[in-house]
Residue frames as a rotation matrix with the C-alpha (Angstrom) as fourth column:
MET 1
0.927 -0.350 -0.135 -9.90
0.328 0.930 -0.164 3.58
0.183 0.108 0.977 -18.35
LEU 2
0.618 -0.766 -0.177 -6.42
-0.198 -0.370 0.908 3.79
-0.761 -0.525 -0.380 -16.86
LYS 3
0.744 -0.396 -0.538 -3.64
-0.625 -0.126 -0.771 4.28
0.237 0.910 -0.341 -19.38
LYS 4
0.818 -0.558 -0.143 -0.89
0.564 0.826 0.004 1.74
0.116 -0.084 0.990 -19.85
ALA 5
0.713 -0.623 -0.322 2.35
-0.259 -0.661 0.705 3.06
-0.652 -0.419 -0.632 -18.40
PRO 6
0.899 -0.398 -0.182 5.00
-0.121 0.175 -0.977 3.33
0.421 0.901 0.109 -21.12
ILE 7
0.405 -0.876 -0.263 8.70
0.895 0.321 0.310 2.57
-0.187 -0.361 0.914 -20.82
GLU 8
0.850 -0.109 0.515 10.45
0.059 -0.952 -0.299 5.90
0.523 0.285 -0.803 -20.18
ASN 9
0.552 -0.640 0.534 13.89
-0.770 -0.638 0.031 7.18
0.320 -0.428 -0.845 -19.12
ILE 10
0.956 -0.293 0.036 15.81
0.268 0.912 0.310 3.89
-0.124 -0.286 0.950 -19.17
THR 11
0.455 -0.885 -0.101 19.55
-0.877 -0.464 0.121 4.17
-0.154 0.034 -0.988 -18.54
LEU 12
0.948 -0.177 -0.263 21.83
0.064 0.919 -0.389 1.54
0.311 0.352 0.883 -20.11
SER 13
0.625 -0.780 0.011 25.21
-0.027 -0.007 1.000 0.52
-0.780 -0.625 -0.025 -18.71
PHE 14
-0.629 -0.765 -0.139 26.46
-0.140 -0.064 0.988 -0.02
-0.765 0.641 -0.067 -22.26
THR 15
0.571 0.760 -0.310 25.13
-0.492 0.013 -0.871 -0.13
-0.658 0.649 0.381 -25.81
CYS 16
-0.503 -0.707 0.498 26.10
0.076 0.537 0.840 -2.29
-0.861 0.461 -0.216 -28.77
ASN 17
-0.098 0.407 -0.908 25.35
-0.885 -0.453 -0.108 -2.43
-0.455 0.793 0.404 -32.48
LYS 18
-0.789 -0.174 0.589 24.70
-0.025 0.967 0.252 -6.15
-0.614 0.184 -0.768 -32.96
ASP 19
-0.743 0.506 -0.439 22.45
-0.549 -0.085 0.831 -7.29
0.383 0.859 0.341 -35.82
TRP 20
-0.294 0.736 0.610 19.03
-0.747 0.221 -0.627 -8.19
-0.597 -0.640 0.484 -34.41
ASN 21
0.624 0.589 -0.514 18.11
-0.780 0.431 -0.454 -10.09
-0.046 0.684 0.728 -37.57
GLY 22
-0.008 -0.727 -0.687 21.27
-0.562 0.571 -0.598 -12.16
0.827 0.381 -0.413 -37.24
MET 23
-0.663 -0.194 0.723 20.43
-0.744 0.282 -0.606 -13.38
-0.087 -0.940 -0.331 -33.73
GLN 24
-0.779 0.349 -0.521 18.77
0.125 0.900 0.417 -16.74
0.615 0.260 -0.745 -33.13
PRO 25
0.045 0.878 0.477 15.18
-0.661 -0.332 0.673 -16.66
0.749 -0.345 0.565 -31.81
CYS 26
-0.867 -0.200 -0.455 14.64
0.189 0.714 -0.674 -18.15
0.460 -0.671 -0.582 -28.35
VAL 27
-0.214 0.874 -0.437 11.75
0.936 0.312 0.166 -18.47
0.281 -0.374 -0.884 -25.90
SER 28
0.251 0.314 -0.915 12.13
0.774 -0.633 -0.005 -15.02
-0.581 -0.707 -0.402 -24.33
GLY 29
0.602 -0.093 -0.793 13.56
-0.358 -0.919 -0.164 -13.01
-0.714 0.382 -0.587 -27.23
LYS 30
0.861 -0.427 -0.277 16.72
-0.132 0.340 -0.931 -13.61
0.492 0.838 0.236 -29.26
HIS 31
0.758 -0.646 -0.097 20.06
0.439 0.393 0.808 -15.10
-0.484 -0.655 0.581 -28.31
CYS 32
0.792 -0.586 -0.169 23.18
-0.592 -0.672 -0.444 -12.99
0.147 0.452 -0.880 -28.85
ALA 33
0.825 -0.508 -0.247 26.09
0.472 0.860 -0.191 -15.33
0.310 0.041 0.950 -29.60
SER 34
0.135 -0.835 0.534 28.67
0.041 -0.534 -0.845 -12.56
0.990 0.136 -0.038 -29.03
CYS 35
-0.479 -0.287 0.830 27.89
-0.742 -0.372 -0.557 -12.20
0.468 -0.883 -0.035 -25.30
ASN 36
-0.731 0.212 -0.649 25.91
0.259 0.966 0.023 -15.42
0.632 -0.151 -0.760 -24.82
LYS 37
-0.839 0.500 -0.216 22.87
0.040 -0.339 -0.940 -13.58
-0.543 -0.797 0.265 -23.47
THR 38
-0.171 0.876 0.450 19.18
0.984 0.171 0.041 -13.36
-0.041 0.450 -0.892 -24.23
VAL 39
-0.997 -0.061 -0.052 18.17
0.055 -0.993 0.103 -9.97
-0.057 0.099 0.993 -25.62
PHE 40
-0.281 0.956 -0.088 14.59
0.797 0.182 -0.576 -9.03
-0.534 -0.232 -0.813 -24.71
ASP 41
-0.700 0.102 0.706 12.64
0.515 -0.613 0.599 -6.87
0.494 0.784 0.376 -27.15
PHE 42
-0.376 0.534 -0.757 10.97
0.746 -0.310 -0.589 -3.99
-0.549 -0.787 -0.282 -25.24
THR 43
-0.988 -0.136 0.077 10.28
0.154 -0.788 0.595 -1.68
-0.020 0.600 0.800 -28.18
ALA 44
-0.432 0.897 0.095 6.52
-0.252 -0.221 0.942 -2.33
0.866 0.384 0.321 -28.11
LYS 45
-0.066 0.376 -0.924 6.12
0.768 0.610 0.194 -3.18
0.637 -0.697 -0.329 -24.41
GLY 46
0.600 0.364 0.712 5.13
-0.161 -0.818 0.553 -1.22
0.783 -0.447 -0.432 -21.31
ILE 47
-0.226 -0.745 0.628 6.91
-0.778 -0.249 -0.576 -0.59
0.586 -0.619 -0.524 -18.02
ALA 48
0.446 0.446 0.776 4.91
-0.830 0.531 0.172 -3.34
-0.335 -0.721 0.607 -16.24
GLU 49
0.988 -0.090 -0.122 6.29
0.017 0.866 -0.499 -5.94
0.150 0.491 0.858 -18.68
LEU 50
0.208 -0.969 0.132 9.82
-0.247 -0.183 -0.952 -4.59
0.947 0.165 -0.277 -18.24
HIS 51
-0.110 -0.197 0.974 9.55
-0.981 -0.138 -0.139 -4.80
0.162 -0.971 -0.178 -14.43
GLU 52
0.795 0.460 0.395 8.17
-0.516 0.855 0.042 -8.33
-0.319 -0.237 0.918 -14.66
THR 53
0.795 -0.548 -0.261 11.13
0.100 0.542 -0.834 -9.38
0.599 0.637 0.486 -16.82
ILE 54
-0.088 -0.870 0.485 13.71
-0.520 -0.375 -0.767 -7.77
0.850 -0.320 -0.419 -14.51
GLU 55
0.159 0.213 0.964 12.16
-0.979 0.163 0.125 -9.35
-0.130 -0.963 0.234 -11.40
LYS 56
0.945 0.249 0.212 12.30
-0.216 0.962 -0.166 -12.75
-0.245 0.111 0.963 -13.08
GLU 57
0.773 -0.627 0.095 15.67
0.454 0.441 -0.774 -12.50
0.443 0.642 0.626 -14.82
GLY 58
0.356 -0.669 -0.653 17.71
0.650 -0.325 0.687 -9.95
-0.672 -0.668 0.319 -12.81
ASN 59
-0.263 -0.527 -0.808 20.15
-0.293 -0.755 0.587 -7.98
-0.919 0.391 0.044 -14.95
VAL 60
0.401 0.590 0.701 18.64
0.552 0.455 -0.699 -7.82
-0.731 0.667 -0.143 -18.42
CYS 61
-0.816 -0.546 -0.188 19.91
0.114 -0.470 0.875 -6.93
-0.567 0.693 0.446 -21.88
GLY 62
0.122 0.990 0.074 17.22
0.471 0.008 -0.882 -5.27
-0.873 0.142 -0.466 -23.96
ARG 63
-0.668 -0.129 0.733 16.25
0.732 -0.294 0.615 -3.86
0.136 0.947 0.291 -27.33
PHE 64
-0.017 0.618 -0.786 14.80
0.625 -0.608 -0.491 -0.33
-0.781 -0.499 -0.376 -27.04
SER 65
0.418 0.139 0.898 13.67
0.779 -0.562 -0.276 2.49
0.467 0.815 -0.343 -29.27
GLN 66
-0.580 -0.762 0.287 15.57
0.533 -0.622 -0.574 5.74
0.616 -0.180 0.767 -28.74
SER 67
-0.138 0.617 0.775 12.48
-0.380 -0.756 0.534 7.44
0.915 -0.221 0.338 -27.27
GLN 68
0.769 0.454 -0.450 12.42
0.172 0.530 0.830 4.96
0.616 -0.716 0.329 -24.37
LEU 69
0.021 -0.875 -0.483 15.88
0.922 0.204 -0.330 5.98
0.387 -0.439 0.811 -23.13
PHE 70
0.538 0.092 -0.838 16.76
0.617 -0.720 0.318 8.81
-0.574 -0.688 -0.444 -20.78
ARG 71
0.110 -0.466 0.878 17.75
0.809 -0.471 -0.351 11.99
0.577 0.749 0.326 -22.61
ALA 72
-0.123 -0.261 -0.957 19.41
0.892 -0.451 0.009 14.75
-0.435 -0.853 0.289 -20.60
LYS 73
-0.888 -0.276 -0.368 19.05
0.099 -0.896 0.432 17.42
-0.449 0.347 0.823 -23.29
GLY 74
-0.755 0.602 0.260 16.30
0.261 -0.088 0.961 18.96
0.601 0.794 -0.090 -25.36
ASN 75
-0.198 0.806 0.559 12.74
-0.651 -0.534 0.540 19.23
0.733 -0.257 0.630 -24.03
GLN 76
-0.385 0.006 -0.923 13.26
0.458 0.869 -0.185 16.61
0.801 -0.494 -0.337 -21.34
TRP 77
0.540 0.714 0.445 10.95
-0.079 -0.484 0.872 17.33
0.838 -0.506 -0.205 -18.40
PHE 78
0.991 -0.061 -0.119 13.21
0.131 0.276 0.952 15.88
-0.025 -0.959 0.281 -15.75
SER 79
0.196 -0.980 0.027 16.74
-0.630 -0.146 -0.762 16.22
0.751 0.132 -0.647 -14.50
PHE 80
0.918 0.085 -0.389 18.29
0.169 0.801 0.574 13.32
0.360 -0.592 0.721 -12.59
LYS 81
0.095 -0.924 0.371 21.17
-0.625 -0.346 -0.700 13.61
0.775 -0.165 -0.610 -10.13
ARG 82
0.392 -0.017 -0.920 22.55
0.485 0.853 0.191 10.90
0.782 -0.521 0.343 -7.88
ILE 83
0.766 -0.120 0.632 23.18
-0.554 -0.622 0.554 11.94
0.327 -0.774 -0.542 -4.29
ALA 84
-0.196 -0.952 -0.237 26.65
-0.572 0.307 -0.761 11.02
0.797 -0.013 -0.604 -3.02
ALA 85
-0.950 -0.313 0.017 26.80
-0.213 0.606 -0.766 8.00
0.229 -0.731 -0.642 -0.69
SER 86
-0.396 0.884 0.249 23.10
-0.463 0.042 -0.885 7.31
-0.793 -0.466 0.393 -1.11
VAL 87
-0.732 0.244 0.636 20.76
0.599 0.675 0.431 5.17
-0.325 0.696 -0.640 -3.19
LEU 88
0.279 0.883 -0.378 18.39
0.531 -0.470 -0.705 8.14
-0.800 -0.004 -0.600 -3.45
ILE 89
-0.627 -0.355 0.693 18.08
0.778 -0.327 0.537 10.00
0.036 0.876 0.481 -6.73
THR 90
-0.371 0.513 -0.774 16.70
0.064 -0.817 -0.573 13.51
-0.926 -0.262 0.270 -7.13
LEU 91
-0.522 0.316 0.792 14.16
0.853 0.168 0.494 13.88
0.023 0.934 -0.358 -9.91
GLY 92
-0.434 0.312 -0.845 12.99
0.273 -0.849 -0.453 17.38
-0.859 -0.427 0.283 -10.70
PHE 93
0.413 0.589 0.695 10.50
0.901 -0.154 -0.406 18.91
-0.132 0.793 -0.594 -13.08
THR 94
-0.763 -0.635 0.116 11.91
0.646 -0.748 0.153 22.00
-0.011 0.192 0.981 -14.79
THR 95
-0.798 0.603 0.019 8.37
-0.603 -0.798 -0.014 23.33
0.007 -0.023 1.000 -15.10
PHE 96
-0.724 0.668 0.173 4.78
0.608 0.736 -0.297 22.21
-0.326 -0.109 -0.939 -14.84
SER 97
-0.514 0.424 -0.746 2.54
-0.341 -0.899 -0.275 24.13
-0.787 0.113 0.607 -17.20
LYS 98
0.603 0.788 0.130 0.07
-0.085 0.225 -0.971 24.10
-0.794 0.574 0.203 -20.08
GLU 99
0.425 -0.527 -0.736 2.98
-0.904 -0.294 -0.311 24.70
-0.052 0.797 -0.601 -22.41
LEU 100
-0.666 -0.679 0.309 4.63
-0.681 0.722 0.120 21.45
-0.305 -0.131 -0.943 -21.30
LYS 101
-0.162 0.694 0.702 1.37
0.021 0.714 -0.700 19.60
-0.987 -0.099 -0.130 -21.66
ALA 102
0.757 0.454 -0.470 0.93
-0.399 -0.248 -0.883 20.96
-0.517 0.856 -0.007 -25.18
GLN 103
0.080 -0.836 -0.543 4.47
-0.993 -0.019 -0.118 19.93
0.088 0.548 -0.832 -26.11
SER 104
-0.427 -0.327 0.843 4.19
-0.590 0.807 0.014 16.44
-0.685 -0.491 -0.538 -24.64
VAL 105
0.018 0.390 -0.921 3.64
-0.869 0.461 0.178 13.38
0.494 0.797 0.347 -26.82
SER 106
0.702 0.314 0.639 2.54
-0.640 0.672 0.373 10.06
-0.312 -0.671 0.673 -25.37
THR 107
-0.400 -0.916 -0.014 5.51
-0.867 0.374 0.330 7.71
-0.297 0.144 -0.944 -25.26
ALA 108
-0.286 0.363 0.887 3.15
0.033 0.929 -0.370 4.76
-0.958 -0.077 -0.278 -25.49
ASN 109
0.777 0.627 -0.055 1.69
0.009 -0.097 -0.995 6.07
-0.630 0.773 -0.081 -28.74
ARG 110
0.356 -0.733 -0.579 5.13
-0.926 -0.361 -0.112 6.79
-0.127 0.576 -0.808 -30.14
ASN 111
-0.554 -0.608 0.569 6.24
-0.566 0.776 0.279 3.25
-0.611 -0.168 -0.774 -29.35
GLN 112
-0.015 0.657 0.754 3.20
0.263 0.730 -0.630 1.69
-0.965 0.189 -0.184 -30.99
ASN 113
0.840 0.542 -0.034 3.03
0.150 -0.291 -0.945 3.87
-0.521 0.789 -0.326 -34.09
ASN 114
0.820 -0.525 -0.229 6.62
-0.540 -0.574 -0.616 4.80
0.192 0.628 -0.754 -34.89
VAL 115
0.601 -0.620 0.504 8.87
-0.156 0.527 0.835 1.98
-0.784 -0.581 0.220 -33.67
GLN 116
0.566 -0.362 0.741 9.97
0.764 0.567 -0.307 1.14
-0.309 0.740 0.597 -37.19
SER 117
0.648 -0.272 0.712 11.14
0.360 -0.714 -0.601 4.71
0.671 0.645 -0.365 -37.89
GLN 118
0.859 -0.317 0.402 13.04
-0.511 -0.570 0.643 5.21
0.025 -0.758 -0.652 -34.62
PRO 119
-0.121 -0.955 -0.272 16.69
-0.692 0.278 -0.666 4.37
0.711 0.107 -0.695 -33.97
ILE 120
0.874 0.375 -0.308 16.98
-0.101 0.762 0.640 1.04
0.474 -0.528 0.704 -32.15
VAL 121
-0.028 -0.878 0.477 19.44
-0.857 -0.225 -0.464 0.59
0.515 -0.422 -0.746 -29.27
PHE 122
0.597 0.100 -0.796 20.69
0.201 0.942 0.270 -2.61
0.777 -0.321 0.542 -27.61
GLY 123
-0.342 -0.821 0.457 22.21
-0.397 -0.315 -0.862 -2.68
0.852 -0.476 -0.218 -24.16
MET 124
-0.431 0.101 -0.896 22.24
0.729 0.624 -0.280 -3.89
0.531 -0.775 -0.343 -20.56
ILE 125
0.502 0.700 0.508 19.73
0.170 -0.656 0.735 -2.10
0.848 -0.282 -0.448 -18.34
GLN 126
-0.672 -0.729 -0.129 21.54
0.337 -0.147 -0.930 -0.23
0.659 -0.669 0.344 -15.58
GLU 127
-0.858 0.357 -0.370 18.68
0.224 -0.389 -0.894 1.76
-0.463 -0.849 0.254 -14.16
THR 128
-0.281 0.841 0.462 14.97
0.703 -0.147 0.696 2.40
0.653 0.520 -0.550 -14.60
HIS 129
-0.973 0.022 0.232 13.68
-0.151 -0.816 -0.558 5.67
0.176 -0.578 0.797 -13.21
PRO 130
-0.622 0.782 0.049 10.27
0.348 0.331 -0.877 5.70
-0.702 -0.528 -0.478 -11.50
VAL 131
-0.906 0.415 0.084 7.25
-0.037 -0.275 0.961 5.85
0.422 0.867 0.265 -13.82
TYR 132
-0.509 0.814 0.279 3.71
-0.765 -0.281 -0.579 6.86
-0.394 -0.508 0.766 -12.88
LYS 133
-0.705 0.139 0.696 1.63
0.098 0.990 -0.099 3.67
-0.703 -0.001 -0.711 -13.06
HIS 134
0.145 0.933 0.331 -1.32
0.629 0.171 -0.758 5.03
-0.764 0.318 -0.562 -14.98
GLY 135
0.863 0.262 0.432 0.12
0.503 -0.359 -0.786 6.49
-0.051 0.896 -0.442 -18.15
GLY 136
-0.057 -0.989 0.138 3.65
0.985 -0.078 -0.153 7.66
0.162 0.128 0.979 -17.41
ASP 137
-0.870 -0.407 -0.279 4.56
0.453 -0.882 -0.127 11.35
-0.195 -0.237 0.952 -17.55
GLN 138
-0.759 0.613 0.220 1.43
-0.258 -0.593 0.763 12.39
0.598 0.523 0.608 -19.41
GLY 139
0.035 0.795 -0.606 -0.82
0.468 0.522 0.713 10.29
0.883 -0.308 -0.354 -17.19
MET 140
-0.300 -0.216 -0.929 0.58
0.950 -0.153 -0.271 11.96
-0.084 -0.964 0.251 -14.08
LEU 141
-0.999 -0.050 -0.018 0.05
0.046 -0.987 0.157 15.44
-0.026 0.156 0.987 -15.52
ASP 142
-0.431 0.902 -0.027 -3.55
-0.162 -0.048 0.986 14.54
0.888 0.429 0.167 -16.40
PHE 143
0.023 0.434 -0.901 -4.22
0.795 0.538 0.280 13.05
0.606 -0.722 -0.333 -12.95
ILE 144
-0.619 -0.312 -0.720 -2.94
0.724 -0.581 -0.371 16.12
-0.303 -0.751 0.586 -11.10
ARG 145
-0.960 0.264 0.097 -4.80
-0.177 -0.835 0.521 18.50
0.219 0.483 0.848 -13.41
LYS 146
-0.250 0.937 -0.243 -8.09
-0.022 0.246 0.969 16.62
0.968 0.248 -0.041 -12.93
ASN 147
0.241 0.357 -0.902 -7.82
0.760 0.508 0.405 16.11
0.603 -0.783 -0.149 -9.17
LEU 148
-0.749 -0.571 -0.338 -6.24
0.658 -0.578 -0.483 19.32
0.081 -0.584 0.808 -7.87
ARG 149
0.375 0.925 0.065 -8.79
0.869 -0.375 0.322 21.65
0.322 -0.064 -0.945 -6.27
GLN 150
-0.430 -0.441 0.788 -8.25
0.191 -0.897 -0.399 25.37
0.883 -0.021 0.470 -5.95
PRO 151
-0.670 0.174 -0.721 -8.72
0.739 0.068 -0.670 26.31
-0.067 -0.982 -0.174 -2.26
SER 152
0.300 0.885 0.355 -11.92
0.847 -0.418 0.328 28.28
0.438 0.202 -0.876 -1.75
ASN 153
0.961 0.214 -0.178 -11.71
0.269 -0.873 0.406 32.02
-0.069 -0.438 -0.897 -1.05
GLU 154
0.187 -0.949 -0.255 -8.10
0.090 -0.242 0.966 32.13
-0.978 -0.204 0.041 -2.23
ASN 155
0.968 0.053 -0.245 -6.92
-0.225 -0.254 -0.941 33.67
-0.112 0.966 -0.234 -5.49
ILE 156
0.317 -0.884 0.343 -3.80
-0.235 0.277 0.932 31.54
-0.919 -0.376 -0.121 -5.87
ASN 157
0.953 -0.194 -0.232 -1.46
-0.189 0.218 -0.958 31.29
0.236 0.957 0.171 -8.84
GLY 158
0.151 -0.976 0.158 1.90
-0.974 -0.174 -0.142 29.58
0.166 -0.132 -0.977 -8.66
LEU 159
0.170 -0.241 -0.955 3.75
-0.204 0.940 -0.274 26.41
0.964 0.241 0.111 -7.78
VAL 160
0.662 -0.094 0.743 3.97
-0.720 0.195 0.666 24.36
-0.208 -0.976 0.062 -4.62
ALA 161
0.012 -0.750 -0.661 7.24
-0.668 0.486 -0.564 22.40
0.744 0.449 -0.495 -4.71
ILE 162
0.723 0.315 0.615 7.03
-0.670 0.537 0.513 19.05
-0.169 -0.783 0.599 -2.94
SER 163
-0.359 -0.841 -0.406 9.82
-0.803 0.500 -0.325 16.57
0.476 0.209 -0.854 -2.22
PHE 164
0.564 0.516 0.645 9.03
-0.762 0.626 0.166 12.95
-0.318 -0.585 0.746 -1.42
ILE 165
-0.641 -0.749 0.165 10.51
-0.659 0.648 0.381 9.48
-0.392 0.136 -0.910 -1.58
ILE 166
0.465 0.662 -0.588 9.17
-0.827 0.561 -0.022 6.77
0.315 0.497 0.808 -3.88
ASP 167
0.008 -0.481 0.876 9.86
-0.776 0.550 0.309 3.58
-0.631 -0.683 -0.369 -1.96
THR 168
-0.865 -0.497 -0.061 10.51
-0.428 0.671 0.605 0.11
-0.260 0.550 -0.794 -3.36
THR 169
-0.424 0.802 0.422 6.76
0.637 0.595 -0.491 -0.58
-0.644 0.060 -0.762 -3.58
GLY 170
-0.593 0.159 0.789 6.19
0.657 -0.470 0.589 2.55
0.465 0.868 0.174 -5.68
SER 171
0.475 0.811 -0.342 4.37
0.854 -0.330 0.403 4.39
0.214 -0.484 -0.849 -2.87
VAL 172
0.104 -0.351 0.931 4.85
0.017 -0.935 -0.355 8.05
0.994 0.052 -0.091 -1.98
THR 173
0.502 -0.006 -0.865 6.47
0.837 0.252 0.485 8.43
0.215 -0.968 0.131 1.44
GLN 174
-0.094 -0.594 -0.799 7.90
0.827 -0.493 0.269 11.26
-0.554 -0.636 0.537 3.54
PRO 175
0.150 0.180 0.972 6.36
0.811 -0.585 -0.017 14.13
0.566 0.791 -0.233 1.51
LYS 176
0.005 -0.148 -0.989 7.41
0.766 -0.635 0.099 17.63
-0.643 -0.758 0.110 2.52
ILE 177
0.901 0.374 0.218 6.93
0.431 -0.724 -0.539 21.16
-0.043 0.580 -0.814 1.21
LEU 178
-0.176 -0.983 0.051 10.03
0.972 -0.166 0.167 22.77
-0.155 0.079 0.985 -0.26
LYS 179
-0.999 -0.031 0.011 8.28
0.033 -0.979 0.200 25.91
0.005 0.201 0.980 -1.47
GLY 180
-0.411 0.906 -0.098 4.75
0.839 0.334 -0.430 26.77
-0.357 -0.259 -0.898 -0.40
LEU 181
-0.573 0.344 0.743 2.01
0.328 -0.735 0.593 29.20
0.751 0.584 0.309 -1.43
SER 182
-0.187 0.546 0.817 -0.47
-0.863 -0.489 0.129 29.12
0.470 -0.681 0.562 1.46
LYS 183
-0.617 -0.042 0.786 -1.57
-0.611 0.654 -0.446 26.68
-0.495 -0.755 -0.429 4.14
LYS 184
0.368 0.868 0.332 -4.58
-0.370 0.465 -0.804 25.48
-0.853 0.173 0.493 2.15
ALA 185
0.667 -0.182 -0.723 -2.69
-0.724 0.075 -0.686 25.26
0.179 0.981 -0.082 -1.14
ASP 186
-0.440 -0.898 0.024 0.14
-0.860 0.414 -0.298 23.33
0.258 -0.152 -0.954 0.50
GLU 187
-0.416 0.363 0.834 -2.31
-0.471 0.699 -0.539 20.91
-0.778 -0.616 -0.119 2.12
GLU 188
0.676 0.728 -0.117 -4.13
-0.438 0.269 -0.858 20.36
-0.593 0.631 0.500 -1.19
ALA 189
0.320 -0.652 -0.687 -0.90
-0.857 0.109 -0.503 19.75
0.403 0.750 -0.524 -3.10
LEU 190
-0.687 -0.575 0.445 0.18
-0.721 0.615 -0.318 17.21
-0.091 -0.539 -0.838 -0.48
ARG 191
0.048 0.802 0.595 -3.22
-0.466 0.545 -0.697 15.48
-0.884 -0.244 0.400 -0.66
VAL 192
0.829 0.307 -0.467 -2.95
-0.539 0.221 -0.813 14.95
-0.147 0.926 0.349 -4.42
VAL 193
-0.017 -0.931 -0.365 0.70
-0.888 0.182 -0.423 13.93
0.460 0.317 -0.829 -4.38
LYS 194
-0.536 -0.172 0.827 -0.02
-0.695 0.646 -0.317 11.24
-0.479 -0.744 -0.465 -1.77
LEU 195
0.498 0.814 0.299 -2.45
-0.411 0.525 -0.745 9.65
-0.764 0.249 0.596 -4.26
LEU 196
0.362 -0.411 -0.837 0.23
-0.917 0.002 -0.398 9.08
0.166 0.911 -0.377 -6.91
GLU 197
0.679 -0.151 0.719 1.32
-0.122 0.942 0.313 5.51
-0.724 -0.299 0.621 -7.64
PHE 198
0.312 -0.683 -0.660 4.59
-0.947 -0.279 -0.159 4.59
-0.075 0.675 -0.734 -9.37
TYR 199
0.873 -0.399 -0.279 6.58
0.325 0.904 -0.277 1.70
0.363 0.151 0.920 -10.69
PRO 200
0.801 -0.560 -0.211 9.70
-0.032 -0.392 0.919 2.02
-0.597 -0.730 -0.332 -8.50
SER 201
0.461 -0.760 -0.458 13.23
-0.873 -0.296 -0.387 2.66
0.158 0.578 -0.800 -9.70
ILE 202
0.944 -0.269 0.192 15.43
0.226 0.949 0.221 -0.37
-0.241 -0.165 0.956 -10.36
LEU 203
0.480 -0.865 -0.144 19.22
-0.877 -0.471 -0.094 -0.18
0.014 0.171 -0.985 -10.12
ASP 204
-0.551 -0.766 -0.330 21.33
-0.785 0.610 -0.105 -3.11
0.282 0.202 -0.938 -11.36
GLY 205
-0.487 0.430 -0.760 18.36
0.004 0.871 0.490 -5.47
0.874 0.235 -0.426 -11.12
LYS 206
-0.518 0.280 -0.808 17.18
0.848 0.290 -0.443 -4.38
0.110 -0.915 -0.388 -7.65
LYS 207
0.444 0.755 0.484 14.41
0.577 -0.653 0.491 -2.00
0.686 0.061 -0.725 -6.59
VAL 208
-0.609 -0.660 -0.440 15.70
0.782 -0.404 -0.475 1.12
0.136 -0.634 0.762 -4.84
PRO 209
0.427 0.722 -0.545 14.04
0.776 -0.602 -0.189 4.16
-0.464 -0.341 -0.817 -3.20
VAL 210
-0.464 -0.546 0.697 14.40
0.802 -0.594 0.068 7.48
0.377 0.591 0.713 -4.98
ARG 211
-0.312 0.349 -0.884 13.76
0.478 -0.746 -0.463 11.07
-0.821 -0.567 0.066 -4.03
TYR 212
-0.290 0.408 0.865 11.40
0.920 -0.130 0.370 12.93
0.263 0.904 -0.338 -6.33
THR 213
-0.652 0.093 -0.753 10.81
0.281 -0.892 -0.354 16.69
-0.704 -0.442 0.555 -6.45
LEU 214
-0.433 0.633 0.642 7.54
0.882 0.151 0.445 17.77
0.185 0.759 -0.624 -8.04
PRO 215
-0.954 0.220 -0.203 6.08
-0.165 -0.953 -0.256 21.26
-0.250 -0.210 0.945 -8.57
VAL 216
-0.351 0.917 0.190 2.26
0.918 0.377 -0.120 21.32
-0.182 0.132 -0.974 -8.40
LYS 217
-0.949 -0.086 0.304 0.73
0.202 -0.905 0.374 24.24
0.243 0.416 0.877 -10.27
PHE 218
-0.172 0.907 -0.385 -2.27
0.757 -0.128 -0.641 26.26
-0.630 -0.401 -0.665 -9.05
ASN 219
-0.924 -0.027 0.381 -4.13
0.304 -0.653 0.693 28.44
0.230 0.757 0.612 -11.54
ALA 220
-0.658 0.685 -0.312 -6.95
0.081 -0.347 -0.934 30.62
-0.749 -0.640 0.172 -10.23
GLU 221
-0.501 0.460 -0.733 -8.37
-0.839 -0.467 0.280 31.05
-0.214 0.755 0.620 -13.75
THR 222
-0.177 0.426 -0.887 -9.26
-0.464 0.759 0.457 27.35
0.868 0.493 0.063 -13.93
ARG 223
-0.682 -0.163 0.713 -10.22
-0.729 0.062 -0.682 26.90
0.067 -0.985 -0.161 -10.31
ARG 224
-0.060 0.658 -0.751 -11.90
0.045 0.753 0.656 23.79
0.997 0.005 -0.074 -8.96
GLU 225
-0.136 0.029 0.990 -13.16
-0.836 -0.539 -0.099 24.65
0.531 -0.842 0.098 -5.50
GLU 226
-0.977 -0.204 0.066 -13.20
-0.196 0.727 -0.659 22.36
0.087 -0.656 -0.750 -2.49
């Protein structure tokens, strides 16, 4: 069964400390009298529901748990950097390893089990970064691990770094090797990356293409031959 993609790495244009309990309930969430806007509660929802709301409403003010927001420090897997004079964003893994997988915790599970104990943040959504459709960060790691095949007759250990664009449909386009290992390893890494499906990035209520840089790890000790 495919995993529900969680809400991850949301960037807010501003935050506020309004009292949720003091707001008046409305059809889509609660009405904030201070700014005369509907505040949508996303603390227990997935990225598909967030995208549906943005496509329907445009710029949206939301209620989020702290774990759903982009964090530039700590054990964050990604680093984001906007390219000057471009709508493209570079997204890079700092590493791709068993250690990361062991450290990772499903955002979806955190949202469902610990929402009440997490800090809650209100704010206008400025940007959503791309999220793998079938389980977010952890789902993408699992998919690559299960589908990557070690090229036969090659004792390969290391990373193939691939750059590609996630277009406004969430598809992988224009993949290219930034750092290769061998012809067969590079071809296999490209094959798997082309299978990835994402919810695209949204900037100020509109879908935008982003550039994504992904290292794909080969480990000869756990080889899966062609």
